[in-house]
LOZATOR-128473 format. One record per residue: residue number from 1; y, x, z of N, C-alpha, C, O in turn. Coordinates in nm, 2 decimals, decimal comma. Example, Ala and Ser with C-alpha at 12.3 -4.5 7.8 and 13.67 -1.06 7.14 Angstrom:
residues 2
     i     n.c2     n.c1     n.c3    ca.c2    ca.c1    ca.c3     c.c2     c.c1     c.c3     o.c2     o.c1     o.c3
     1    -0,57     1,32     0,78    -0,45     1,23     0,78    -0,33     1,32     0,78    -0,33     1,42     0,85
     2    -0,22     1,28     0,71    -0,11     1,37     0,71     0,00     1,29     0,79     0,11     1,34     0,80
This chain:
residues 250
     i     n.c2     n.c1     n.c3    ca.c2    ca.c1    ca.c3     c.c2     c.c1     c.c3     o.c2     o.c1     o.c3
     1    -0,12     0,08     0,00     0,00     0,00     0,00     0,12     0,09     0,00     0,12     0,20     0,05
     2     0,23     0,04    -0,06     0,36     0,11    -0,06     0,46     0,05     0,03     0,47    -0,08     0,04
     3     0,53     0,13     0,10     0,63     0,08     0,20     0,76     0,15     0,17     0,77     0,27     0,13
     4     0,87     0,08     0,20     1,01     0,13     0,19     1,05     0,16     0,34     1,02     0,08     0,43
     5     1,13     0,26     0,36     1,20     0,28     0,48     1,35     0,28     0,46     1,40     0,35     0,38
     6     1,42     0,20     0,54     1,56     0,20     0,54     1,61     0,28     0,66     1,57     0,25     0,77
     7     1,69     0,38     0,64     1,73     0,47     0,75     1,87     0,53     0,73     1,93     0,51     0,62
     8     1,92     0,59     0,83     2,05     0,66     0,83     2,05     0,79     0,90     1,96     0,81     0,99
     9     2,15     0,87     0,88     2,15     1,00     0,95     2,29     1,05     0,94     2,37     1,03     0,85
    10     2,33     1,13     1,05     2,45     1,20     1,06     2,41     1,35     1,02     2,33     1,41     1,08
    11     2,47     1,39     0,91     2,41     1,51     0,84     2,46     1,65     0,89     2,42     1,75     0,83
    12     2,54     1,65     0,99     2,60     1,78     1,03     2,50     1,89     1,06     2,52     2,01     1,02
    13     2,39     1,85     1,12     2,29     1,95     1,16     2,19     1,99     1,06     2,11     2,08     1,08
    14     2,20     1,93     0,94     2,09     1,94     0,84     2,14     2,00     0,71     2,26     1,98     0,67
    15     2,05     2,07     0,64     2,08     2,12     0,51     2,04     2,02     0,40     1,97     2,05     0,31
    16     2,09     1,90     0,42     2,07     1,79     0,33     1,94     1,72     0,35     1,87     1,74     0,45
    17     1,90     1,63     0,26     1,78     1,55     0,27     1,66     1,63     0,23     1,56     1,63     0,31
    18     1,66     1,70     0,12     1,54     1,76     0,06     1,49     1,88     0,13     1,56     1,97     0,17
    19     1,35     1,88     0,15     1,29     2,00     0,22     1,33     2,13     0,15     1,34     2,14     0,03
    20     1,35     2,23     0,24     1,38     2,37     0,19     1,29     2,46     0,28     1,26     2,43     0,40
    21     1,25     2,58     0,22     1,16     2,66     0,29     1,22     2,72     0,43     1,14     2,74     0,52
    22     1,34     2,75     0,43     1,40     2,82     0,55     1,52     2,75     0,61     1,61     2,81     0,67
    23     1,52     2,62     0,60     1,63     2,54     0,66     1,58     2,40     0,71     1,49     2,35     0,66
    24     1,65     2,35     0,81     1,61     2,22     0,87     1,67     2,11     0,78     1,79     2,11     0,75
    25     1,59     2,02     0,74     1,63     1,90     0,66     1,58     1,77     0,72     1,49     1,77     0,80
    26     1,65     1,66     0,67     1,61     1,53     0,72     1,47     1,49     0,67     1,39     1,44     0,75
    27     1,44     1,53     0,55     1,30     1,50     0,49     1,20     1,56     0,58     1,09     1,50     0,61
    28     1,21     1,68     0,62     1,11     1,75     0,70     1,09     1,68     0,83     0,97     1,66     0,86
    29     1,19     1,65     0,90     1,18     1,58     1,03     1,12     1,45     1,02     1,03     1,41     1,10
    30     1,16     1,37     0,92     1,10     1,24     0,90     0,96     1,24     0,86     0,88     1,16     0,91
    31     0,92     1,33     0,77     0,78     1,34     0,73     0,69     1,39     0,84     0,58     1,34     0,86
    32     0,74     1,48     0,92     0,67     1,52     1,04     0,64     1,41     1,14     0,54     1,39     1,19
    33     0,75     1,32     1,16     0,74     1,21     1,25     0,64     1,11     1,20     0,55     1,06     1,27
    34     0,65     1,07     1,07     0,56     0,98     1,01     0,41     1,03     1,02     0,32     0,96     1,05
    35     0,39     1,15     0,98     0,26     1,21     0,98     0,20     1,22     1,11     0,08     1,19     1,13
    36     0,28     1,25     1,22     0,22     1,25     1,35     0,18     1,11     1,40     0,07     1,09     1,46
    37     0,27     1,01     1,38     0,24     0,88     1,42     0,13     0,81     1,35     0,05     0,73     1,41
    38     0,12     0,84     1,22     0,02     0,77     1,14    -0,11     0,86     1,12    -0,21     0,81     1,06
    39    -0,11     0,98     1,18    -0,22     1,06     1,19    -0,28     1,10     1,05    -0,40     1,11     1,03
    40    -0,19     1,12     0,95    -0,22     1,16     0,82    -0,10     1,22     0,75     0,01     1,18     0,79
    41    -0,11     1,30     0,66     0,01     1,36     0,59     0,08     1,25     0,51     0,02     1,19     0,42
    42     0,21     1,24     0,54     0,29     1,14     0,47     0,40     1,21     0,39     0,47     1,29     0,45
    43     0,41     1,17     0,27     0,52     1,23     0,18     0,62     1,11     0,16     0,59     1,00     0,12
    44     0,75     1,14     0,17     0,86     1,05     0,15     0,93     1,08     0,02     0,97     1,20     0,00
    45     0,95     0,98    -0,06     1,04     0,99    -0,18     1,16     0,91    -0,16     1,16     0,79    -0,15
    46     1,28     0,98    -0,16     1,40     0,92    -0,12     1,48     0,87    -0,25     1,45     0,91    -0,36
    47     1,58     0,79    -0,22     1,66     0,73    -0,33     1,74     0,85    -0,40     1,78     0,83    -0,52
    48     1,76     0,95    -0,33     1,84     1,07    -0,39     1,84     1,18    -0,28     1,78     1,16    -0,17
    49     1,91     1,29    -0,32     1,92     1,39    -0,22     2,06     1,42    -0,19     2,15     1,42    -0,27
    50     2,09     1,43    -0,06     2,23     1,46    -0,02     2,24     1,60     0,02     2,14     1,67     0,06
    51     2,36     1,66    -0,01     2,38     1,81     0,02     2,39     1,83     0,17     2,40     1,74     0,25
    52     2,39     1,96     0,20     2,40     2,00     0,34     2,53     1,94     0,40     2,64     1,95     0,35
    53     2,51     1,88     0,52     2,63     1,83     0,59     2,67     1,69     0,56     2,76     1,63     0,62
    54     2,62     1,63     0,45     2,66     1,50     0,40     2,58     1,40     0,49     2,47     1,42     0,53
    55     2,65     1,28     0,52     2,59     1,18     0,60     2,54     1,06     0,51     2,58     1,05     0,40
    56     2,45     0,98     0,57     2,40     0,86     0,50     2,39     0,75     0,60     2,32     0,75     0,70
    57     2,47     0,64     0,56     2,47     0,52     0,64     2,36     0,43     0,60     2,31     0,35     0,67
    58     2,32     0,44     0,47     2,22     0,35     0,41     2,14     0,43     0,31     2,18     0,44     0,19
    59     2,02     0,47     0,35     1,93     0,55     0,26     1,80     0,48     0,26     1,76     0,42     0,36
    60     1,72     0,50     0,15     1,59     0,44     0,14     1,49     0,55     0,10     1,53     0,65     0,02
    61     1,37     0,54     0,14     1,26     0,63     0,09     1,13     0,54     0,08     1,12     0,44     0,15
    62     1,04     0,58     0,00     0,91     0,51     0,00     0,79     0,61     0,03     0,80     0,73     0,02
    63     0,68     0,55     0,08     0,56     0,62     0,11     0,44     0,53     0,09     0,46     0,41     0,09
    64     0,33     0,59     0,08     0,20     0,52     0,06     0,11     0,53     0,18     0,11     0,64     0,24
    65     0,05     0,42     0,22    -0,05     0,43     0,33    -0,16     0,33     0,30    -0,13     0,22     0,25
    66    -0,28     0,36     0,34    -0,40     0,28     0,30    -0,42     0,16     0,38    -0,50     0,07     0,34
    67    -0,35     0,14     0,49    -0,38     0,03     0,58    -0,25    -0,05     0,60    -0,14    -0,01     0,58
    68    -0,27    -0,18     0,65    -0,16    -0,26     0,69    -0,10    -0,20     0,82    -0,18    -0,15     0,91
    69     0,03    -0,21     0,84     0,09    -0,15     0,95     0,17    -0,25     1,03     0,21    -0,35     0,98
    70     0,17    -0,23     1,16     0,26    -0,31     1,25     0,40    -0,25     1,23     0,43    -0,15     1,30
    71     0,48    -0,31     1,15     0,60    -0,25     1,10     0,71    -0,24     1,21     0,78    -0,14     1,22
    72     0,71    -0,35     1,29     0,81    -0,34     1,40     0,78    -0,24     1,50     0,86    -0,16     1,55
    73     0,65    -0,22     1,54     0,61    -0,12     1,63     0,63     0,02     1,57     0,67     0,11     1,64
    74     0,60     0,04     1,44     0,62     0,17     1,38     0,77     0,21     1,38     0,80     0,32     1,41
    75     0,85     0,11     1,35     1,00     0,14     1,36     1,04     0,18     1,50     1,12     0,28     1,51
    76     0,99     0,11     1,60     1,03     0,15     1,74     0,98     0,29     1,77     1,05     0,37     1,83
    77     0,86     0,32     1,73     0,80     0,45     1,77     0,87     0,56     1,69     0,89     0,67     1,74
    78     0,90     0,54     1,57     0,97     0,64     1,49     1,11     0,67     1,55     1,14     0,79     1,56
    79     1,18     0,57     1,59     1,31     0,60     1,66     1,30     0,67     1,79     1,39     0,74     1,83
    80     1,19     0,65     1,86     1,17     0,72     1,98     1,13     0,86     1,96     1,16     0,95     2,04
    81     1,07     0,89     1,84     1,03     1,02     1,80     1,13     1,11     1,74     1,14     1,23     1,76
    82     1,22     1,04     1,66     1,32     1,12     1,58     1,44     1,15     1,67     1,46     1,09     1,77
    83     1,51     1,26     1,63     1,64     1,30     1,70     1,74     1,19     1,69     1,73     1,10     1,61
    84     1,84     1,20     1,78     1,95     1,10     1,79     2,03     1,08     1,66     2,09     0,97     1,64
    85     2,04     1,18     1,58     2,12     1,17     1,46     2,04     1,12     1,34     2,10     1,13     1,23
    86     1,92     1,07     1,36     1,84     1,01     1,25     1,79     0,87     1,31     1,73     0,87     1,41
    87     1,81     0,76     1,23     1,77     0,63     1,28     1,70     0,55     1,17     1,75     0,55     1,06
    88     1,59     0,49     1,20     1,52     0,40     1,11     1,56     0,26     1,14     1,54     0,21     1,25
    89     1,61     0,19     1,04     1,65     0,05     1,06     1,53    -0,05     1,03     1,52    -0,15     1,10
    90     1,45    -0,01     0,93     1,34    -0,10     0,89     1,24    -0,03     0,81     1,27     0,06     0,73
    91     1,11    -0,07     0,83     1,00    -0,03     0,74     0,95    -0,16     0,68     0,91    -0,25     0,76
    92     0,93    -0,17     0,55     0,88    -0,30     0,49     0,80    -0,27     0,37     0,82    -0,17     0,30
    93     0,70    -0,37     0,35     0,61    -0,36     0,23     0,69    -0,39     0,10     0,78    -0,48     0,10
    94     0,65    -0,32    -0,01     0,71    -0,34    -0,14     0,60    -0,35    -0,24     0,49    -0,31    -0,21
    95     0,63    -0,39    -0,36     0,53    -0,39    -0,47     0,48    -0,25    -0,49     0,55    -0,15    -0,46
    96     0,35    -0,24    -0,53     0,29    -0,11    -0,54     0,36    -0,01    -0,64     0,34     0,11    -0,62
    97     0,43    -0,06    -0,73     0,50     0,03    -0,83     0,65     0,05    -0,80     0,72     0,11    -0,87
    98     0,69     0,00    -0,68     0,83     0,02    -0,65     0,86     0,16    -0,62     0,78     0,23    -0,56
    99     0,98     0,21    -0,66     1,01     0,35    -0,65     1,15     0,36    -0,59     1,25     0,31    -0,65
   100     1,17     0,43    -0,48     1,29     0,44    -0,41     1,40     0,51    -0,49     1,52     0,47    -0,48
   101     1,36     0,60    -0,58     1,46     0,67    -0,66     1,49     0,60    -0,79     1,60     0,56    -0,83
   102     1,38     0,58    -0,87     1,40     0,53    -1,00     1,43     0,38    -1,01     1,49     0,33    -1,11
   103     1,40     0,30    -0,91     1,44     0,16    -0,91     1,58     0,13    -0,85     1,62     0,02    -0,86
   104     1,64     0,23    -0,80     1,78     0,21    -0,74     1,87     0,18    -0,86     1,88     0,25    -0,96
   105     1,95     0,07    -0,84     2,04     0,02    -0,95     2,17     0,09    -0,94     2,23     0,13    -1,04
   106     2,22     0,11    -0,81     2,36     0,17    -0,79     2,35     0,24    -0,66     2,27     0,21    -0,57
   107     2,45     0,33    -0,65     2,47     0,40    -0,52     2,62     0,40    -0,49     2,70     0,41    -0,59
   108     2,66     0,39    -0,37     2,80     0,39    -0,33     2,82     0,49    -0,22     2,75     0,51    -0,13
   109     2,93     0,57    -0,25     2,97     0,67    -0,15     3,11     0,65    -0,10     3,19     0,59    -0,17
   110     3,14     0,69     0,02     3,27     0,69     0,07     3,31     0,83     0,11     3,23     0,91     0,15
   111     3,44     0,87     0,09     3,49     0,99     0,15     3,61     0,96     0,23     3,70     0,89     0,20
   112     3,61     1,02     0,36     3,71     0,99     0,46     3,81     1,11     0,47     3,77     1,22     0,48
   113     3,94     1,07     0,46     4,05     1,16     0,48     4,13     1,11     0,60     4,16     0,99     0,62
   114     4,17     1,20     0,69     4,27     1,17     0,80     4,39     1,26     0,77     4,38     1,37     0,73
   115     4,51     1,20     0,81     4,63     1,28     0,78     4,71     1,31     0,91     4,82     1,36     0,91
   116     4,64     1,28     1,02     4,69     1,32     1,15     4,58     1,39     1,22     4,46     1,34     1,22
   117     4,61     1,50     1,29     4,50     1,57     1,36     4,44     1,48     1,47     4,51     1,42     1,55
   118     4,31     1,47     1,46     4,24     1,37     1,55     4,10     1,44     1,59     4,01     1,45     1,50
   119     4,08     1,47     1,71     3,96     1,54     1,75     3,84     1,46     1,73     3,73     1,52     1,72
   120     3,85     1,33     1,73     3,73     1,24     1,72     3,68     1,23     1,57     3,58     1,18     1,54
   121     3,76     1,29     1,48     3,72     1,30     1,34     3,69     1,44     1,30     3,67     1,47     1,18
   122     3,68     1,53     1,39     3,66     1,67     1,36     3,54     1,69     1,27     3,55     1,77     1,18
   123     3,43     1,63     1,29     3,31     1,64     1,22     3,28     1,53     1,12     3,17     1,51     1,07
   124     3,38     1,44     1,11     3,35     1,31     1,04     3,45     1,29     0,92     3,42     1,19     0,84
   125     3,55     1,37     0,91     3,65     1,34     0,80     3,72     1,47     0,77     3,72     1,57     0,85
   126     3,78     1,47     0,65     3,86     1,59     0,61     4,01     1,57     0,64     4,07     1,47     0,60
   127     4,07     1,67     0,70     4,21     1,66     0,75     4,30     1,72     0,64     4,29     1,83     0,61
   128     4,39     1,64     0,59     4,50     1,68     0,50     4,63     1,64     0,56     4,66     1,53     0,58
   129     4,71     1,74     0,60     4,83     1,72     0,67     4,95     1,69     0,57     5,05     1,62     0,61
   130     4,94     1,73     0,45     5,05     1,71     0,35     5,05     1,57     0,30     4,95     1,50     0,29
   131     5,17     1,51     0,27     5,18     1,37     0,21     5,10     1,36     0,08     5,10     1,46     0,00
   132     5,04     1,25     0,06     4,97     1,22    -0,06     5,03     1,10    -0,14     5,07     1,00    -0,08
   133     5,03     1,12    -0,27     5,07     1,01    -0,35     4,95     0,92    -0,39     4,88     0,95    -0,49
   134     4,93     0,82    -0,30     4,80     0,74    -0,32     4,80     0,66    -0,45     4,70     0,64    -0,51
   135     4,92     0,62    -0,49     4,93     0,54    -0,61     4,88     0,62    -0,73     4,81     0,57    -0,81
   136     4,93     0,75    -0,74     4,88     0,83    -0,85     4,73     0,87    -0,84     4,66     0,88    -0,94
   137     4,69     0,88    -0,72     4,54     0,90    -0,69     4,46     0,79    -0,74     4,35     0,81    -0,80
   138     4,51     0,67    -0,73     4,43     0,55    -0,77     4,44     0,53    -0,93     4,35     0,49    -0,99
   139     4,55     0,57    -0,98     4,56     0,58    -1,13     4,46     0,67    -1,19     4,38     0,64    -1,28
   140     4,45     0,79    -1,12     4,35     0,89    -1,17     4,21     0,84    -1,14     4,12     0,87    -1,23
   141     4,19     0,77    -1,03     4,05     0,72    -1,00     4,01     0,62    -1,11     3,90     0,62    -1,15
   142     4,11     0,54    -1,16     4,08     0,44    -1,26     4,04     0,50    -1,39     3,96     0,45    -1,47
   143     4,09     0,62    -1,42     4,06     0,69    -1,54     3,91     0,73    -1,55     3,85     0,74    -1,66
   144     3,85     0,75    -1,43     3,71     0,79    -1,43     3,62     0,68    -1,50     3,52     0,71    -1,55
   145     3,66     0,55    -1,49     3,58     0,44    -1,54     3,58     0,44    -1,70     3,50     0,37    -1,76
   146     3,67     0,52    -1,76     3,68     0,53    -1,90     3,58     0,63    -1,96     3,57     0,64    -2,09
   147     3,51     0,70    -1,88     3,43     0,81    -1,93     3,29     0,80    -1,87     3,26     0,73    -1,77
   148     3,19     0,87    -1,94     3,05     0,87    -1,89     3,00     1,01    -1,87     2,90     1,03    -1,80
   149     3,05     1,11    -1,94     3,01     1,25    -1,92     3,09     1,32    -1,82     3,21     1,34    -1,83
   150     3,02     1,36    -1,71     3,09     1,42    -1,59     3,04     1,56    -1,56     3,03     1,60    -1,45
   151     3,01     1,63    -1,67     2,97     1,77    -1,65     3,07     1,85    -1,57     3,04     1,94    -1,50
   152     3,20     1,82    -1,59     3,31     1,89    -1,53     3,31     1,88    -1,37     3,37     1,96    -1,30
   153     3,24     1,78    -1,32     3,23     1,76    -1,18     3,09     1,80    -1,12     3,06     1,77    -1,00
   154     3,00     1,86    -1,20     2,87     1,88    -1,16     2,86     2,03    -1,11     2,92     2,12    -1,15
   155     2,77     2,04    -1,01     2,74     2,18    -0,96     2,69     2,26    -1,07     2,61     2,22    -1,15
   156     2,73     2,39    -1,07     2,68     2,48    -1,18     2,53     2,51    -1,16     2,48     2,51    -1,05
   157     2,47     2,55    -1,27     2,33     2,59    -1,27     2,24     2,48    -1,22     2,13     2,51    -1,16
   158     2,27     2,36    -1,25     2,18     2,25    -1,21     2,08     2,22    -1,31     2,10     2,27    -1,43
   159     1,97     2,16    -1,28     1,86     2,14    -1,37     1,86     2,00    -1,43     1,75     1,96    -1,49
   160     1,97     1,92    -1,43     1,97     1,79    -1,48     1,96     1,79    -1,63     2,01     1,88    -1,69
   161     1,90     1,68    -1,69     1,89     1,67    -1,83     2,01     1,61    -1,90     2,03     1,63    -2,02
   162     2,08     1,53    -1,82     2,20     1,46    -1,87     2,31     1,46    -1,77     2,28     1,45    -1,65
   163     2,43     1,46    -1,81     2,55     1,45    -1,72     2,61     1,31    -1,73     2,73     1,29    -1,69
   164     2,54     1,22    -1,79     2,60     1,08    -1,81     2,58     1,00    -1,68     2,47     0,99    -1,63
   165     2,69     0,94    -1,64     2,69     0,85    -1,53     2,78     0,73    -1,56     2,88     0,75    -1,62
   166     2,74     0,61    -1,52     2,82     0,49    -1,54     2,89     0,46    -1,41     2,83     0,40    -1,31
   167     3,02     0,49    -1,40     3,09     0,46    -1,27     3,14     0,31    -1,28     3,21     0,28    -1,38
   168     3,11     0,24    -1,18     3,14     0,09    -1,18     3,28     0,07    -1,11     3,35    -0,02    -1,16
   169     3,31     0,15    -1,01     3,44     0,13    -0,94     3,47     0,26    -0,87     3,38     0,33    -0,83
   170     3,60     0,28    -0,85     3,65     0,40    -0,78     3,79     0,38    -0,73     3,88     0,35    -0,82
   171     3,82     0,38    -0,60     3,95     0,35    -0,55     3,97     0,41    -0,42     3,88     0,43    -0,34
   172     4,10     0,43    -0,38     4,14     0,47    -0,25     4,20     0,36    -0,18     4,28     0,28    -0,23
   173     4,17     0,34    -0,05     4,23     0,24     0,04     4,25     0,30     0,18     4,17     0,38     0,23
   174     4,36     0,25     0,24     4,38     0,29     0,38     4,30     0,19     0,47     4,32     0,07     0,46
   175     4,22     0,25     0,55     4,14     0,17     0,64     4,16     0,22     0,78     4,11     0,32     0,82
   176     4,23     0,13     0,86     4,27     0,17     1,00     4,34     0,31     1,00     4,45     0,32     0,94
   177     4,28     0,41     1,06     4,35     0,54     1,08     4,31     0,64     0,98     4,33     0,76     1,00
   178     4,24     0,60     0,87     4,19     0,70     0,77     4,21     0,64     0,63     4,23     0,52     0,60
   179     4,21     0,74     0,53     4,22     0,71     0,39     4,08     0,72     0,33     4,02     0,83     0,35
   180     4,03     0,62     0,27     3,89     0,61     0,23     3,88     0,60     0,07     3,94     0,51     0,02
   181     3,81     0,69     0,01     3,78     0,68    -0,13     3,64     0,63    -0,14     3,54     0,68    -0,08
   182     3,62     0,52    -0,22     3,49     0,45    -0,24     3,46     0,45    -0,39     3,54     0,42    -0,47
   183     3,34     0,50    -0,42     3,30     0,51    -0,56     3,15     0,46    -0,57     3,07     0,49    -0,49
   184     3,13     0,38    -0,68     3,00     0,32    -0,70     2,96     0,36    -0,85     3,04     0,34    -0,94
   185     2,83     0,40    -0,86     2,78     0,44    -1,00     2,63     0,42    -1,00     2,57     0,40    -0,90
   186     2,58     0,42    -1,12     2,43     0,41    -1,13     2,36     0,54    -1,08     2,25     0,53    -1,03
   187     2,43     0,65    -1,10     2,37     0,78    -1,05     2,49     0,88    -1,03     2,60     0,86    -1,08
   188     2,46     0,98    -0,95     2,56     1,09    -0,93     2,50     1,22    -0,95     2,38     1,24    -0,92
   189     2,58     1,31    -1,00     2,53     1,45    -1,02     2,55     1,53    -0,89     2,62     1,48    -0,80
   190     2,49     1,64    -0,87     2,50     1,72    -0,75     2,65     1,76    -0,73     2,71     1,82    -0,83
   191     2,70     1,74    -0,61     2,84     1,78    -0,58     2,94     1,70    -0,65     3,06     1,73    -0,64
   192     2,90     1,60    -0,72     3,00     1,52    -0,81     3,11     1,45    -0,73     3,23     1,47    -0,76
   193     3,07     1,38    -0,63     3,17     1,31    -0,55     3,27     1,40    -0,48     3,39     1,38    -0,49
   194     3,22     1,51    -0,43     3,31     1,60    -0,36     3,41     1,67    -0,46     3,52     1,70    -0,42
   195     3,36     1,70    -0,58     3,45     1,76    -0,68     3,55     1,66    -0,73     3,66     1,69    -0,75
   196     3,51     1,53    -0,75     3,60     1,43    -0,79     3,71     1,41    -0,68     3,83     1,41    -0,71
   197     3,67     1,40    -0,55     3,77     1,39    -0,45     3,87     1,50    -0,44     3,99     1,49    -0,43
   198     3,82     1,63    -0,46     3,90     1,74    -0,46     4,00     1,74    -0,57     4,12     1,78    -0,56
   199     3,96     1,69    -0,69     4,05     1,68    -0,81     4,15     1,57    -0,78     4,27     1,59    -0,81
   200     4,11     1,45    -0,73     4,21     1,34    -0,70     4,31     1,38    -0,59     4,42     1,34    -0,60
   201     4,27     1,46    -0,50     4,36     1,51    -0,40     4,46     1,61    -0,46     4,58     1,60    -0,42
   202     4,42     1,68    -0,56     4,52     1,77    -0,63     4,63     1,68    -0,70     4,74     1,71    -0,71
   203     4,58     1,56    -0,75     4,68     1,47    -0,81     4,77     1,41    -0,70     4,89     1,41    -0,72
   204     4,71     1,38    -0,58     4,79     1,33    -0,47     4,89     1,43    -0,42     5,00     1,39    -0,36
   205     4,86     1,55    -0,42     4,94     1,66    -0,38     5,04     1,71    -0,49     5,11     1,81    -0,47
   206     5,03     1,64    -0,60     5,12     1,67    -0,72     5,10     1,81    -0,78     5,19     1,87    -0,83
   207     4,97     1,86    -0,76     4,94     1,98    -0,83     4,90     1,96    -0,98     4,90     2,05    -1,06
   208     4,86     1,83    -1,00     4,83     1,79    -1,14     4,86     1,64    -1,15     4,89     1,57    -1,06
   209     4,86     1,59    -1,28     4,89     1,45    -1,30     4,76     1,37    -1,33     4,66     1,43    -1,36
   210     4,77     1,24    -1,33     4,65     1,16    -1,37     4,61     1,19    -1,51     4,49     1,19    -1,54
   211     4,70     1,22    -1,60     4,67     1,26    -1,74     4,59     1,39    -1,74     4,50     1,40    -1,83
   212     4,61     1,48    -1,65     4,54     1,60    -1,65     4,39     1,57    -1,62     4,30     1,65    -1,66
   213     4,36     1,47    -1,55     4,22     1,43    -1,52     4,14     1,41    -1,65     4,02     1,44    -1,66
   214     4,21     1,34    -1,75     4,14     1,32    -1,88     4,11     1,45    -1,95     4,00     1,47    -2,00
   215     4,20     1,54    -1,94     4,18     1,67    -2,00     4,06     1,75    -1,93     3,98     1,81    -2,00
   216     4,05     1,74    -1,80     3,94     1,80    -1,72     3,81     1,74    -1,76     3,71     1,81    -1,79
   217     3,80     1,61    -1,77     3,67     1,54    -1,80     3,63     1,58    -1,95     3,51     1,61    -1,97
   218     3,72     1,58    -2,04     3,69     1,62    -2,18     3,65     1,76    -2,19     3,57     1,80    -2,28
   219     3,70     1,85    -2,10     3,66     1,99    -2,11     3,52     2,02    -2,08     3,46     2,12    -2,13
   220     3,46     1,93    -1,99     3,32     1,95    -1,95     3,30     2,08    -1,88     3,19     2,14    -1,87
   221     3,41     2,13    -1,82     3,41     2,27    -1,75     3,44     2,25    -1,61     3,55     2,21    -1,57
   222     3,34     2,28    -1,52     3,37     2,27    -1,38     3,48     2,35    -1,33     3,55     2,32    -1,23
   223     3,51     2,46    -1,39     3,62     2,55    -1,35     3,76     2,49    -1,37     3,86     2,54    -1,31
   224     3,77     2,38    -1,44     3,90     2,32    -1,46     3,93     2,21    -1,36     4,05     2,17    -1,34
   225     3,83     2,16    -1,29     3,85     2,06    -1,19     3,89     2,12    -1,05     3,89     2,24    -1,04
   226     3,92     2,03    -0,96     3,96     2,07    -0,83     3,85     2,13    -0,75     3,73     2,11    -0,78
   227     3,88     2,19    -0,64     3,78     2,24    -0,55     3,70     2,13    -0,48     3,76     2,02    -0,45
   228     3,58     2,16    -0,45     3,50     2,06    -0,37     3,55     2,05    -0,23     3,57     2,15    -0,16
   229     3,56     1,92    -0,18     3,61     1,90    -0,04     3,49     1,92     0,05     3,37     1,92     0,01
   230     3,51     1,94     0,18     3,40     1,96     0,28     3,30     1,85     0,28     3,34     1,73     0,27
   231     3,18     1,88     0,31     3,07     1,78     0,31     3,09     1,68     0,43     3,04     1,56     0,41
   232     3,15     1,72     0,53     3,16     1,64     0,66     3,23     1,50     0,63     3,20     1,41     0,71
   233     3,31     1,49     0,53     3,38     1,36     0,51     3,30     1,26     0,41     3,35     1,16     0,39
   234     3,18     1,30     0,36     3,11     1,23     0,26     3,00     1,14     0,32     2,92     1,19     0,40
   235     2,99     1,02     0,29     2,89     0,92     0,34     2,83     0,85     0,22     2,90     0,79     0,14
   236     2,70     0,85     0,21     2,63     0,75     0,13     2,62     0,62     0,20     2,56     0,61     0,31
   237     2,68     0,52     0,15     2,70     0,39     0,23     2,61     0,28     0,18     2,59     0,18     0,25
   238     2,56     0,29     0,05     2,48     0,17     0,00     2,40     0,22    -0,12     2,44     0,29    -0,21
   239     2,27     0,17    -0,12     2,18     0,19    -0,23     2,13     0,05    -0,27     2,08    -0,02    -0,18
   240     2,15     0,01    -0,39     2,12    -0,13    -0,43     1,99    -0,13    -0,51     1,96    -0,04    -0,59
   241     1,90    -0,23    -0,48     1,77    -0,25    -0,55     1,76    -0,39    -0,60     1,83    -0,48    -0,56
   242     1,67    -0,41    -0,70     1,64    -0,55    -0,74     1,58    -0,63    -0,63     1,52    -0,58    -0,54
   243     1,61    -0,76    -0,63     1,57    -0,85    -0,53     1,41    -0,86    -0,52     1,36    -0,89    -0,42
   244     1,35    -0,83    -0,63     1,20    -0,83    -0,63     1,14    -0,72    -0,54     1,03    -0,74    -0,49
   245     1,22    -0,62    -0,51     1,18    -0,52    -0,41     1,22    -0,56    -0,27     1,13    -0,56    -0,18
   246     1,34    -0,59    -0,25     1,40    -0,62    -0,12     1,34    -0,75    -0,06     1,34    -0,76     0,06
   247     1,30    -0,84    -0,14     1,26    -0,97    -0,09     1,11    -0,99    -0,11     1,06    -1,10    -0,11
   248     1,04    -0,88    -0,14     0,89    -0,89    -0,16     0,82    -0,94    -0,03     0,85    -0,89     0,08
   249     0,72    -1,03    -0,05     0,65    -1,08     0,07     0,50    -1,05     0,06     0,42    -1,12     0,13
   250     0,47    -0,96    -0,02     0,32    -0,93    -0,04     0,26    -0,86     0,08     0,14    -0,83     0,08
């Protein structure tokens, strides 16, 4: 049987989701916990991989297990077993061919900016003390929707076969005491959101214009875009799936 896991984590202590030989990752800790509790080796396939230090409010992964499970009890025991910065919200059965990565329809990320020094956001947001032209930043964000090739925002030496992404929405909004950039797309390249945010901040700081963003995208050259912002301000906030997966009763 195939099961989905809905979970979240605060990424500061981890070198991202994906297992690495000499670094602590979320995947490693979760697979070890599942394997211990279910008394067999469990492999988790996630909706995507987050980079070192990035947080996830809403992440999914799938795994296979040969028996029916007491899902409420498993969720409780997993949370007792996992560290405080990783939490499982739900484990649920899905169709046998459901895939956490390939069946995901959209992903949404937020990036948090604070403009006043605040110790409570030290590890949760990026501090920019200079004034920002948010109107120009939103004009530039809107330009992203006009394009599909985002090689200019991709991490160098990546192994992806295509740089095409369909961005559905991208905008800056002030929310309480922080400035939040929210972006939704069918897929994201490695480091893409952090590179986009860095470029849009350059627009807000009047180091470039919204029109310059068009030139950057057309260049397909990472060296023309802005610097990547720190991972601590980035949150994966939503992964969307077909209702046939999320409402499966089998």
